[in-house]
N, C-alpha and C positions, 0 to 999 in steps of 0.2 A: 637616251639623253645625249644631247649634243655637247661637244667640247666647250662651246661658248657658255652654256649654263653651268658646267662644272667649274670653269674658270671664274665666273662671277661668284659662285658659292665660296670658292677658296679665297677670293679677294675679300668677300664679306667677313669671313672668319678671321682673316689676317687683320682687317680693320677693327673688328671687335676686340681682338687680342691686344692690338696696339693701344686702343682707348682704355682698356682695363689696366694695362701696364702703366700708362701715363697717370691714371687716377691713383693706382697703388703707389707709384713713385711720389706723387704729391702728398698723399696721406702719410707715407713714411717720413717724408721731410718735415711735415707738420708735427708728427709725433716726436721726432728727434729734437726739433726746436723747442717744443713744450718741455721736455725733460731737461734740456740744457738750461733754459730760463728758470725753471723751478729750482735747480741746483744753485744758480746765482742768487735767487731771491732768498733762499734759506741761509746764505752766508751773512746777510745783514737784515735780520728781521725787524730791526728798529726803524728802518727807512720805510716811507710810504711809497708803494710801487703798484703799477698796474700791468696787466698782460692781456692783450687782445689778439685774436687771430681770425682770419677769414680764408676760406678755401672755396673757390668757385662761387663766390657770392658777393653781396654788398654788406657793409657794416658801417654804422655810425657810432663813434665813441666820443663821449663827453669826458674830457680829461679833467681830473680833479685839481682844484686850485692849490691844494696843499700837497699834491703828489710830487715826489722828487724824481722818480725814474719811471719810464714807461717802455714796455717791450711790445712791439707791434710786428705782426707777421701777416703779409698779404700775398697769397699765391693764387694767381689766375682770377683775381677779383678786383673789387674796388673798396677802398676804405676811406672814410672821412673822419679826421680827428679834430675835435672842436675844443678849444680852450676859451671858455666864456669870459672869464675875468683874469686880470693879471695875477700871476702866481704869488704865493706868500714868499717863496724863496727867490733869490735873484737869478738862479740858474735852474733850468729844466733839462734833463737828459732824456732823449728819445732814442731808443735802439730800434732801428727799422730794417726789416728783412723783407724784400719784395721781389717777386719774379713774375713776369707777365701780368703785372697789375698796375693799378693807378691809386696813388695815395694823395689825398687832399688834406692839407694842414691849414686850419683856420685859426688865426691868432688875433688877440686884441692889440691895439696900438702899443708901440714902444718896444718891440721885440728886435733883438739883434740875433742873427742866426749864424752859427758856426758849423761848418760841415766837416765831417771826418769819415773815414771809411772809403769804400770804393764802389763804383758803379760801372757796369758794362752795358752799353747800348741803352743808357738811361737818359731821360729828358728831365731837367729841373727848370721849373717855370715859377718865378716869383712875381705874382700879380698884385702885390700890395702897393698902395699909393706911397709916394716918396714922403718920408717924415723928416721934419726939421727938428733938431734938438737932440738931447741925450736919450739914449736907450735905457729903459728902466729894468729890463731883464734880458737874459740870454737863453736862447734855445740851442742846445747842442744836439745835432743830428748825427748819430753814429749809424751810418747806412751801409748796407750790402744789398745792392739792387742789380737785377739782371733784366734787361728788356722791359723796363718799367718807366712810369711817369710819376714825378713828384711835383705837385702844384701847391704853392704857398699863397694863401689869400689873407687879406685883412677883413675884419668884421665891418659890416656896413653901418 
């Protein structure tokens, strides 16, 4: 057997080990996030909350009109969050964790968006049409993003 074939075999094994390690790291991060969010949700059981996660895939979430708080995790995937009607509450809190993903937020008219948290190598794109007049509700985005894209769209 030539040294070239041995080198290719070793390279293939290293590549598989790296892919398995990357997948395990993402799975572990998802597991930790799940347990952290569950602890937060148990502290205030009277509030209406949602939790959604995607890992290496696509997910579409229809956000409830009466939901007060949403936890969203998108790792190496794409997530679309749709709020069909204006919320019952005047404030919606969205906790967003994203790494190497794309999150699209589709809102009805009248939304004011407040950003908090941090992002590293993130792109935020607000594609909504300019609205004239008072904003009827506020969306607070608590974000922790790394190498991700956040797109905000209005409903057609």
